[in-house]
N, C-alpha and C positions, 0 to 999 in steps of 0.2 A: 780651258770652259772645262765646268763641276760636271758631274756623272751624273746628276741631277736634270740638266739640261738637256743633256744628251739622251735619256731617257725620258721626256718629258712623254711623249708619247707614242713612245714604244709599249709592246709588250712583251719582248722577251729579248737576251743575248745570248743564246745558247749554252748559258749556262747558269745561269739565273731566271727565269723565265718567271712572265707574271702569273701563272697558273701557280706555282711553287707556292708562291705569297699569297694567294686569294683562294686558296681550297685545299682539299686534303686528298691525297690518296689512300682508299679504302681496299684491303685484300680480298678480294671475293674465293669463297668458296673455303672446304675445309683444308683443304692439300692442293689446292691451284695454286699457283704464284700469279695469274693474273692478277693488276689492279686497276681501280677504279676510279675516274678523278668524280671528286664532286664539290661543286665551286661552295664557299661561303653564300648568303644571301647579301644583296649587292649595299643592303640598308644594317649590316651588321656591325659590330662592334670588330669583331673578328679580321671580315673585309677591308675597314678601313686602318684596323694597324697592318695588313699585309701587305695595301698598297701605300701606306707608308713607308714601309719598311723599304718595298718594291723600290720606289724612287729618290732613298732616303740614298747616304754615301757609306754607312754604317756597314761594317763588314763586308765590302764588296772586295777588298783586294785579296789577294793570295799572298804575298807577302814573296813572290818570285823576288830573281833578281832583277833589277841592283835594288832594290827591298824598296822601305814606303819612304815618304818624304821626309817624315822626321828623323829618321836613322841616314839618311844621303846629308843633310840638312848637321848634323851632328859629327859627321864622322869624316866629311870630305868639304864639302863647301863653305862652313860656320871656319874653319879652321886655314881653307885657304884665304878667305876675303880677310881672316884677320893678318896673316902673314903679310899679304898683299899692301895692308896699311899701313904695318908697321914698316915695311922697306919705304915706303914714298914720306912718312913719318920723317924717318931718317934722312930722306934727299931733300925735303924741307932743312933742316936743321944745317945739314952739310950737301952744298951742291957737288960738289967732290964725291960725293958718293953714287957709286950705277948700284941705281937699285936692281933687285932681280927678285923678278915678277914673271911666276911659273904658270903655265897653263895648265887648266885642271884633265887630270890627267883619266885610266880609268878608274870606275867605281869598285869597290870594295864588290863582296856579293854579301848577299843579306841571307843565303844559307847556305 
């Protein structure tokens, strides 16, 4: 299930809120560190871009362990599939050959 589907009707997920994308925080006063949220108008171009960015999957990964799918596919899953396929091919050529197909082990760390 994609993130887009999960966030279709949502307005926040604790670290990337809908407000963050559809408005801006303006600092109030000169020496005061208070910020006020000012939403974009609903028919503005910025609001539409922010809403699309909130619902998209782009930029939502934090690249924590075990890493993004392309990294796992490149380092663990694809080589394991290739090795298993070669073992089965050897068995198909020689019925006396004992194929050794390993199970998927621990994932490599991304960070």
